C-alpha positions in Angstrom: -60.3 139.3 3.4 -60.6 135.6 4.2 -62.9 136.5 7.1 -65.1 138.7 5.0 -68.4 136.7 4.4 -69.1 138.8 1.3 -66.0 137.4 -0.3 -66.6 133.7 0.5 -69.1 131.3 -1.1 -72.4 131.7 0.8 -72.7 128.5 2.9 -76.5 129.0 3.3 -79.6 127.4 1.8 -79.7 128.3 -1.9 -76.6 130.5 -1.4 -78.7 133.3 0.1 -76.9 136.2 1.6 -75.6 135.5 5.2 -77.3 138.6 6.7 -76.5 137.2 10.2 -72.8 137.5 9.5 -72.5 140.6 7.4 -71.4 143.8 9.1 -71.2 147.3 7.6 -67.4 147.3 7.6 -67.5 144.2 5.2 -69.0 146.1 2.3 -66.2 148.5 1.1 -63.4 145.9 1.2 -65.7 143.4 -0.7 -66.7 145.9 -3.1 -63.2 147.1 -4.0 -62.1 143.4 -4.4 -65.1 142.7 -6.6 -64.5 145.8 -8.7 -60.8 144.9 -9.2 -61.9 141.4 -10.4 -64.5 143.0 -12.6 -61.9 145.3 -14.2 -59.7 142.3 -15.0 -62.7 140.7 -16.7 -63.2 143.8 -18.8 -59.6 144.0 -19.6 -59.7 140.4 -20.8 -62.5 141.3 -23.2 -60.8 144.3 -24.5 -57.4 142.6 -25.0 -58.9 139.5 -26.7 -57.0 139.1 -30.0 -60.0 137.3 -31.6 -62.5 139.1 -33.7 -65.5 140.4 -31.7 -68.2 137.9 -31.5 -71.5 137.8 -29.6 -69.9 135.1 -27.3 -66.5 136.6 -26.6 -67.8 140.2 -26.2 -71.5 140.4 -25.4 -71.9 137.3 -23.3 -68.5 137.8 -21.7 -69.5 141.3 -20.7 -72.9 140.1 -19.4 -71.2 137.6 -17.1 -68.5 140.0 -15.9 -68.6 141.8 -12.6 -70.9 139.3 -11.0 -69.6 139.9 -7.5 -70.0 143.7 -7.9 -73.7 143.2 -8.5 -74.0 140.7 -5.7 -72.3 143.0 -3.0 -73.9 146.2 -4.1 -77.5 144.7 -4.3 -77.1 143.5 -0.7 -75.8 146.9 0.4 -78.5 149.0 -1.2 -81.2 146.5 0.0 -80.1 147.0 3.6 -79.9 150.7 3.1 -83.6 150.6 2.3 -84.9 148.0 4.7 -82.6 148.1 7.7 -80.2 151.0 7.6 -78.0 152.6 10.2 -75.5 155.5 10.3 -72.7 152.9 9.4 -74.5 151.6 6.4 -75.5 155.1 5.3 -71.8 156.2 5.5 -70.8 153.1 3.6 -73.4 153.9 0.9 -72.1 157.4 0.6 -68.6 156.0 0.1 -69.6 153.2 -2.1 -71.8 155.1 -4.5 -69.1 157.2 -6.2 -66.9 154.1 -6.5 -69.8 152.2 -8.2 -70.5 155.1 -10.5 -66.9 155.4 -11.5 -66.8 151.6 -12.1 -69.9 151.9 -14.3 -68.3 154.8 -16.1 -65.1 152.9 -16.7 -67.1 150.3 -18.5 -69.6 152.4 -20.7 -66.9 155.0 -21.5 -64.2 152.5 -22.5 -63.4 153.2 -26.2 -61.9 149.9 -26.9 -64.7 147.9 -25.2 -67.4 150.0 -27.1 -65.6 149.3 -30.3 -66.0 145.6 -29.8 -69.6 146.0 -28.8 -70.3 148.1 -31.8 -68.6 145.7 -34.1 -70.9 142.9 -33.0 -73.9 145.3 -33.2 -73.1 146.4 -36.7 -73.2 142.7 -37.9 -76.4 141.9 -36.0 -78.4 141.1 -39.1 -76.0 138.3 -40.0 -75.7 136.7 -36.7 -79.0 134.7 -36.7 -79.5 135.3 -32.9 -82.5 134.0 -31.1 -85.0 136.6 -29.9 -83.7 136.9 -26.3 -80.0 137.1 -27.5 -80.9 139.8 -30.1 -82.6 141.7 -27.3 -79.5 141.4 -25.1 -77.4 142.7 -27.9 -79.7 145.7 -28.4 -79.7 146.5 -24.7 -76.0 146.1 -24.4 -75.3 148.5 -27.4 -77.9 151.0 -26.2 -76.5 150.9 -22.6 -73.2 152.2 -24.1 -74.6 154.6 -26.7 -77.2 156.1 -24.2 -74.5 156.5 -21.5 -71.8 158.5 -23.4 -69.8 156.0 -25.4 -70.0 158.2 -28.5 -68.9 161.4 -26.6 -65.5 163.0 -27.1 -62.9 162.8 -24.3 -63.8 166.1 -22.7 -67.5 165.4 -22.6 -66.8 162.0 -21.2 -65.1 163.5 -18.3 -67.9 166.0 -17.8 -70.4 163.0 -17.8 -68.4 161.2 -15.3 -68.7 164.2 -12.9 -72.5 164.5 -13.5 -73.1 160.8 -12.8 -71.1 161.0 -9.6 -72.9 164.0 -8.3 -76.3 162.6 -9.2 -75.6 159.4 -7.3 -74.7 161.3 -4.2 -77.6 163.7 -4.4 -80.1 160.9 -4.7 -78.6 159.2 -1.6 -78.8 162.5 0.3 -82.4 163.1 -0.8 -83.4 159.7 0.5 -81.5 160.1 3.8 -83.2 163.4 4.4 -86.6 161.9 3.8 -86.0 159.1 6.1 -84.7 161.4 8.8 -87.7 163.8 8.5 -90.1 160.8 8.9 -88.3 159.4 11.9 -87.6 162.6 13.8 -91.2 163.8 14.1 -93.7 162.5 16.6 -97.0 163.9 17.8 -97.4 163.0 21.5 -100.9 163.2 22.9 -101.4 163.2 26.7 -105.0 164.2 26.9 -107.3 161.3 26.2 -110.0 163.7 24.9 -107.7 164.4 21.9 -108.2 160.7 20.8 -111.9 161.2 20.2 -113.0 159.5 17.0 -110.0 157.1 16.8 -110.8 153.4 16.8 -109.4 151.1 19.4 -106.9 149.6 16.9 -105.4 153.1 16.3 -105.2 154.0 20.0 -103.7 150.7 20.9 -101.0 151.1 18.3 -100.3 154.7 19.5 -99.9 153.4 23.0 -97.5 150.8 21.9 -95.5 153.4 20.0 -95.3 155.6 23.2 -94.1 152.6 25.2 -91.3 151.9 22.6 -90.3 155.5 22.8 -90.6 155.7 26.6 -93.2 158.5 26.3 -96.2 159.0 28.4 -99.7 158.9 26.6 -100.0 158.1 22.9 -97.5 158.7 20.1 -98.4 159.2 16.4 -95.8 159.3 13.7 -95.4 160.0 9.9 -95.2 156.4 9.1 -98.2 155.3 7.1 -99.9 152.9 9.6 -99.9 155.8 12.1 -100.4 158.9 9.9 -103.2 157.5 7.6 -105.6 156.3 10.3 -105.2 159.4 12.4 -106.1 161.6 9.3 -109.2 159.3 8.6 -110.6 159.2 12.2 -109.3 161.9 14.6 -112.1 164.4 15.5 -109.5 166.9 16.7 -109.1 169.1 13.6 -106.2 171.1 15.0 -104.1 167.9 15.5 -105.1 166.6 12.1 -103.7 169.9 10.6 -100.6 169.7 12.7 -99.9 166.1 11.5 -100.7 167.0 7.9 -98.3 169.9 7.8 -95.6 167.8 9.3 -96.1 165.0 6.8 -96.4 167.3 3.8 -93.7 169.6 4.9 -91.0 167.0 4.9 -87.9 168.4 3.2 -89.5 171.7 2.7 -89.2 173.3 6.1 -85.6 174.8 6.0 -84.2 172.3 8.5 -81.0 170.3 8.1 -83.0 167.7 6.2 -84.3 170.2 3.6 -84.5 168.8 0.0 -85.2 171.9 -2.0 -81.5 172.5 -3.0 -81.1 168.7 -3.7 -84.0 168.9 -6.1 -82.7 171.9 -7.9 -79.3 170.3 -8.3 -80.7 167.0 -9.4 -83.0 168.5 -12.0 -80.1 170.7 -13.4 -77.7 167.8 -13.6 -80.3 165.5 -15.2 -80.9 168.2 -17.9 -77.1 168.7 -18.5 -76.7 165.0 -18.8 -79.5 164.7 -21.4 -78.1 167.7 -23.4 -74.7 166.1 -23.4 -76.1 162.9 -24.8 -78.0 164.8 -27.5 -81.5 165.0 -26.0 -83.6 168.1 -25.6 -84.7 167.3 -22.0 -84.3 164.5 -19.4 -87.8 163.2 -20.3 -86.8 162.9 -23.9 -83.8 160.8 -22.8 -85.7 158.6 -20.4 -88.8 158.0 -22.6 -86.8 156.9 -25.6 -86.8 153.3 -24.2 -90.3 153.2 -22.9 -93.7 152.1 -24.2 -94.8 155.7 -24.2 -91.7 156.9 -26.1 -92.2 160.6 -26.1 -93.2 163.6 -24.0 -96.1 164.2 -26.3 -97.5 160.6 -25.7 -97.1 160.9 -22.0 -98.6 164.4 -21.7 -101.5 163.5 -24.0 -102.2 160.3 -22.0 -102.2 162.2 -18.7 -104.4 164.9 -20.1 -106.9 162.4 -21.6 -107.4 160.7 -18.2 -107.5 164.1 -16.6 -110.6 165.0 -18.8 -112.5 162.1 -17.2 -111.1 162.5 -13.7 -111.6 166.2 -13.2 -115.3 166.4 -13.4 -115.7 163.3 -11.3 -113.4 164.8 -8.7 -115.4 168.1 -8.8 -118.6 166.2 -8.1 -117.1 164.2 -5.3 -115.6 167.2 -3.5 -118.9 169.1 -3.8 -120.7 166.1 -2.3 -118.2 165.8 0.4 -118.3 169.5 1.3 -122.2 169.4 1.4 -122.0 166.2 3.8 -119.4 168.1 5.9 -121.5 171.1 6.3 -124.5 169.0 7.4 -122.4 167.5 10.0 -121.0 170.7 11.7 -118.3 171.9 9.2 -118.6 175.7 9.2 -116.1 176.9 6.5 -116.7 177.4 2.9 -114.2 174.9 1.6 -112.7 171.8 3.0 -109.1 171.9 3.7 -106.8 169.0 2.7 -106.6 167.8 6.3 -110.4 167.5 6.3 -110.8 165.3 3.2 -109.8 161.8 4.6 -111.7 162.5 7.7 -115.0 163.3 6.1 -114.5 160.8 3.3 -114.2 158.1 5.9 -117.5 159.2 7.6 -119.4 159.5 4.3 -118.1 156.1 3.1 -119.4 154.6 6.3 -122.8 156.2 6.0 -123.2 155.3 2.3 -121.9 151.8 2.4 -121.9 151.0 6.0 -118.4 149.9 5.9 -115.0 151.0 7.1 -111.6 149.8 8.1 -112.6 149.3 11.7 -115.3 146.8 10.5 -113.0 145.0 7.9 -109.6 144.9 9.7 -110.5 141.9 11.9 -110.9 139.8 8.6 -107.5 140.8 7.3 -104.9 139.3 9.7 -101.6 139.6 7.9 -100.8 135.9 8.1 -104.2 135.0 6.7 -103.8 137.4 3.8 -100.3 135.9 2.9 -102.0 132.4 3.2 -104.6 133.6 0.7 -102.0 134.9 -1.7 -100.1 131.6 -1.5 -103.4 129.7 -2.2 -104.3 132.0 -5.1 -100.9 131.7 -6.8 -101.0 128.0 -6.3 -104.4 127.9 -8.0 -103.3 130.0 -10.9 -99.7 128.9 -11.4 -99.3 125.7 -9.4 -96.6 127.2 -7.2 -96.1 126.6 -3.4 -94.3 128.3 -0.6 -92.5 126.6 2.4 -91.0 128.7 5.2 -87.3 128.0 5.8 -86.1 129.3 9.2 -82.5 128.3 8.3 -82.4 131.1 5.7 -80.9 134.3 7.5 -82.8 137.5 7.5 -81.7 141.0 8.0 -84.1 141.5 11.0 -85.8 139.0 13.3 -89.2 140.0 11.8 -88.2 138.9 8.3 -89.5 135.6 7.1 -88.0 133.6 4.3 -89.7 131.1 2.1 -88.6 128.6 -0.6 -90.8 128.6 -3.7 -91.5 125.5 -5.7 -93.1 124.9 -9.0 -96.0 122.4 -9.6 -93.5 119.7 -10.4 -91.7 120.3 -7.1 -88.7 122.1 -8.8 -87.1 125.0 -6.8 -88.1 128.4 -8.2 -86.9 131.1 -5.8 -86.4 132.3 -2.3 -88.9 135.0 -1.2 -88.5 137.2 1.8 -91.4 139.2 3.5 -90.7 142.1 5.7 -93.8 144.0 6.9 -93.5 146.4 9.9 -92.1 149.9 10.2 -88.7 150.5 11.8 -86.4 153.4 12.3 -84.0 151.9 9.8 -86.6 151.2 7.0 -87.8 153.8 4.6 -91.4 154.5 4.1 -93.7 152.9 1.6 -93.8 149.4 0.0 -91.5 147.8 -2.5 -90.1 144.8 -4.3 -86.6 144.1 -5.3 -84.3 141.2 -6.1 -81.1 140.6 -4.3 -80.3 137.9 -6.8 -81.8 137.7 -10.3 -82.5 134.6 -12.5 -80.1 133.7 -15.3 -78.2 130.7 -16.9 -74.5 130.5 -17.1 -72.4 127.6 -18.3 -75.4 125.3 -18.1 -76.1 126.2 -14.5 -79.4 128.1 -13.7 -79.3 130.6 -10.9 -82.8 131.2 -9.3 -83.9 134.5 -7.9 -83.9 135.7 -4.3 -86.8 138.2 -4.0 -87.9 140.7 -1.4 -91.2 142.3 -0.5 -91.0 145.2 2.0 -94.0 147.0 3.4 -95.0 149.1 6.4 -98.0 147.7 8.0 -99.4 148.1 11.6 -97.4 146.0 14.1 -99.1 143.3 16.2 -100.0 144.7 19.7 -100.2 143.1 23.1 -103.8 142.1 22.3 -104.1 141.9 18.5 -102.2 140.5 15.6 -101.2 142.7 12.6 -104.6 143.5 11.0 -104.7 145.2 7.6 -106.9 147.8 6.0 -108.3 146.8 2.7 -105.9 149.3 1.1 -103.1 147.5 2.7 -104.4 144.2 1.5 -104.2 145.5 -2.1 -100.7 146.8 -1.4 -99.6 143.3 -0.3 -101.2 141.8 -3.5 -99.4 144.6 -5.6 -95.9 144.0 -4.2 -96.4 140.2 -4.5 -97.2 140.7 -8.2 -93.8 142.2 -8.7 -92.4 139.2 -6.8 -94.1 136.8 -9.1 -92.5 138.6 -12.1 -89.1 137.9 -10.6 -89.8 134.5 -9.2 -91.2 133.0 -12.4 -88.5 134.3 -14.6 -87.3 131.9 -17.3 -84.6 133.7 -19.2 -81.0 133.2 -20.2 -79.6 136.5 -19.2 -79.9 138.8 -16.1 -80.3 141.8 -18.3 -83.4 140.5 -19.9 -84.8 138.5 -17.0 -87.6 139.1 -14.4 -88.5 142.7 -13.8 -85.8 144.0 -16.3 -88.5 145.4 -18.6 -89.6 148.8 -19.9 -90.5 150.9 -16.8 -94.0 151.5 -17.9 -94.6 147.8 -18.3 -93.1 146.8 -15.0 -96.4 147.6 -13.1 -98.6 145.3 -15.1 -97.8 142.1 -13.0 -98.2 143.9 -9.8 -101.4 145.8 -10.7 -103.1 142.8 -12.2 -102.7 141.1 -8.8 -104.7 143.9 -7.2 -107.7 142.9 -9.2 -107.8 139.5 -7.6 -108.0 141.0 -4.2 -111.5 142.2 -4.7 -112.9 139.1 -6.3 -115.4 137.2 -3.9 -113.8 133.7 -4.6 -110.4 135.1 -3.7 -111.6 137.0 -0.6 -113.3 133.9 0.8 -109.9 132.1 0.7 -108.2 134.3 3.3 -110.7 136.9 4.8 -111.5 135.2 8.1 -112.1 136.8 11.4 -108.9 136.6 13.5 -110.8 135.6 16.7 -113.8 133.4 15.4 -112.4 132.1 12.1 -115.7 133.3 10.5 -115.3 133.8 6.7 -116.1 137.3 5.7 -119.8 137.8 5.1 -121.1 138.2 1.6 -122.6 141.5 2.5 -119.2 142.8 3.4 -117.8 141.6 0.1 -120.6 143.4 -1.7 -119.8 146.5 0.2 -116.2 146.4 -0.6 -116.9 146.1 -4.3 -119.8 148.7 -4.2 -117.4 151.2 -2.4 -114.4 150.4 -4.6 -114.9 153.6 -6.7 -115.7 155.8 -3.8 -113.8 159.2 -4.3 -112.2 157.5 -7.4 -112.2 160.9 -9.3 -110.1 162.5 -6.5 -107.8 159.5 -6.3 -107.3 159.4 -10.1 -106.8 163.2 -10.2 -104.0 162.8 -7.5 -102.2 160.2 -9.5 -102.4 162.3 -12.7 -101.3 165.3 -10.7 -98.2 163.4 -9.5 -97.4 162.4 -13.0 -97.7 166.0 -14.1 -95.4 167.3 -11.4 -92.9 164.7 -12.5 -93.1 165.7 -16.1 -92.9 169.5 -15.1 -89.6 168.9 -13.5 -88.2 166.8 -16.3 -89.7 167.7 -19.6 -88.6 171.3 -19.6 -85.5 173.3 -19.6 -84.7 174.3 -16.0 -84.9 178.0 -15.6 -84.4 178.4 -11.8 -88.0 178.1 -10.8 -88.4 177.1 -7.2 -90.2 174.0 -5.9 -93.2 176.1 -5.0 -93.3 177.7 -8.5 -93.2 174.4 -10.3 -95.9 172.9 -8.1 -98.2 175.9 -8.4 -98.4 175.3 -12.1 -98.3 171.5 -12.2 -100.1 170.3 -9.1 -103.8 169.7 -9.9 -104.5 169.3 -6.1 -103.5 172.9 -5.6 -106.2 173.8 -8.1 -109.1 172.1 -6.3 -108.2 172.6 -2.7 -107.4 175.9 -0.8 -103.7 176.8 -0.9 -101.7 175.7 2.0 -98.3 177.4 2.8 -95.3 175.3 3.9 -96.2 172.0 2.1 -94.7 170.3 -0.9 -95.1 167.1 -2.9 -91.7 167.2 -4.5 -89.4 167.4 -1.5 -90.6 164.0 -0.3 -91.3 162.5 -3.8 -88.7 159.7 -3.5 -90.1 157.8 -6.5 -88.6 160.5 -8.9 -85.7 161.9 -6.9 -84.3 158.8 -5.2 -85.9 156.0 -7.1 -86.2 155.0 -10.8 -89.4 156.9 -11.7 -88.0 160.2 -13.0 -90.0 161.1 -16.1 -91.9 157.9 -15.5 -94.4 158.3 -12.7 -97.1 158.2 -15.3 -96.3 154.5 -15.7 -98.7 153.7 -12.8 -101.7 155.0 -14.7 -100.3 153.6 -18.0 -100.1 150.2 -16.5 -103.7 150.5 -15.2 -104.8 150.6 -18.8 -102.8 147.3 -19.3 -103.9 145.6 -16.2 -107.6 146.5 -16.4 -107.7 145.3 -20.0 -105.7 142.2 -19.2 -107.9 141.3 -16.3 -111.0 141.5 -18.5 -109.7 138.3 -20.1 -109.6 136.5 -16.8 -113.1 137.7 -16.0 -114.3 136.5 -19.4 -112.9 133.1 -19.1 -113.1 132.7 -15.3 -110.6 134.2 -12.9 -109.0 130.8 -12.2 -109.0 129.7 -15.9 -105.8 127.7 -16.4 -105.5 128.6 -20.1 -105.5 132.3 -19.3 -103.2 131.9 -16.3 -100.8 129.7 -18.2 -100.8 132.3 -21.0 -100.1 135.3 -18.6 -97.3 133.2 -16.9 -95.8 132.2 -20.2 -96.1 135.4 -22.2 -95.6 138.0 -19.5 -94.4 136.7 -16.1 -91.7 134.4 -17.4 -90.5 136.4 -20.3 -89.1 139.5 -18.5 -87.6 141.8 -21.0 -86.6 139.2 -23.5 -89.0 140.8 -26.1 -90.6 144.2 -26.6 -93.4 144.7 -24.1 -96.2 145.3 -26.7 -95.2 142.1 -28.5 -95.6 140.2 -25.2 -98.9 141.9 -24.3 -100.4 141.3 -27.6 -99.3 137.6 -27.5 -101.2 137.2 -24.2 -104.3 139.4 -25.1 -104.5 138.9 -28.9 -104.5 142.7 -29.4 -103.3 146.0 -28.1 -104.8 147.2 -24.9 -107.9 149.4 -24.9 -108.4 152.2 -22.2 -112.1 151.5 -21.7 -111.6 148.8 -19.1 -109.6 151.1 -16.9 -111.9 154.1 -17.2 -115.0 151.8 -16.5 -113.3 150.1 -13.5 -112.4 153.5 -12.0 -116.1 154.6 -12.5 -115.0 157.4 -14.9 -117.2 156.2 -17.6 -120.4 154.1 -17.5 
């Protein structure tokens, strides 16, 4: 044990995880040791002879098991960002142990009796707002996780929780395997017609890495997306489309259909056991949109605006395609990105090929640093002595305007075989205060952008620029946290509030004053021309109806799985009823949304995918205040930092929002920004 780096104090800058010393076989021994210590701390609370108080029960519980959280957060971070068979095996072994550890806490009768005793006297305790919120969250974490069940039902719940954790891991592993195992190898240069040089160069580099002849295209976003946008070869677009959208649905060893069926069934059984009609009822109880009716009404209200806009856009796109040689009655799904890109270029004289030279990854990051310095006074300094989990990872120290250390921030930006698809933010250490000592957060942004090639740096599409801004908004929420407890700090907020800090950052990416900070040609240093900025803004709502309809459709698929009683319907049957896309495009056999829908089956968005659209209402409405006062207005920026970013989950989200905005959010700003109303 003495040689296990996870069980020693971290002798690194800011006690960051020593990724250069951690090996997969360190995790299970460290986790078992941490859980044994955590159980002793729980026993000490339970066996305390003193009357239950906020300090000796709620605070003691909050501070217990610290090493369990530390070790598991590093393990699951690596499983997402830099996994391998050993780590995957470790996660499969660790997950049931962690589930059982959590069950032993929330289903401990004597511990819950102490928590309930404090809860029952809450009105007499005169707690400050954040402490009152901690007490509420602690009590509910027990009540909502089975503390009031009888002994037999508690055992049943233990089994359900264990199975769900394993199924979620299996779903994620299958998805990663499906993505990694497919490649489209092109050996005839004629099949590259239409592809810009940056796409061909990346495909040539991929072939070289895989020891293949010709050009290789994969299901990773930087490869898949541009191929669907630009490739003239329709048969190859179809082939790649079917591979991407058939992940987990093709009957292979990585098939996810049975996993979904079991996950949905077990979630329903858990909800019923806990006294809820469906999984959605259980989940939504603690959200801003706190009922199925509110969520479904919201999705349908936005759909009313998006649907006619999408129909107009699809009709326009079809007419355009037919004028340019398309001979069928209807566009197929593998045609839409292709003709959209051509129509966009014709209407606005702009495309990714024109813009990417202005969006060198390092320049965009410098722009984000400059923007956040202007808004919040914070600064970033790379520290090469902070170990990363891969040589491509960069670590930065973050300082406040007075020079005070705020956080460690890691950036990890290129696809690898061990990294899952998509983009995300997480904290491997949260912010909290304990015994007068403040622990500052260690925050991670992970993305999958195009790698540098032999001749070019990593150049981003404008969509990738907004992704970078988005994830950095999440990071700010964690880095600027100023709370007392981990449970109420940083991004520990209601799930349909957590996207506000990320999505409000996306707004800044389109502002001319911000673009001019970082959009500089990677070869000449020329600042992006004003005409390009105007074209970016003019084209921002291009095909917005279809984009909004897709997001609403994903939310409806999520709710279809989780707001009803499972009756044995297949993936195809559920999607046929719920997938709006299936209603506007010709039917395609062999594809599925759900079987690769990691957000809801391997992430935290089950019965919560609507949150993205819900948060758009918040961020559009909030950004209106920045625009009214000036986007760099210090009063507005300070208010957003103080009332939203620093507060975490220390108060109810609507209270925080109203304190910043002066009123509840109105949907008009979101609908107007999306071009769905004038």
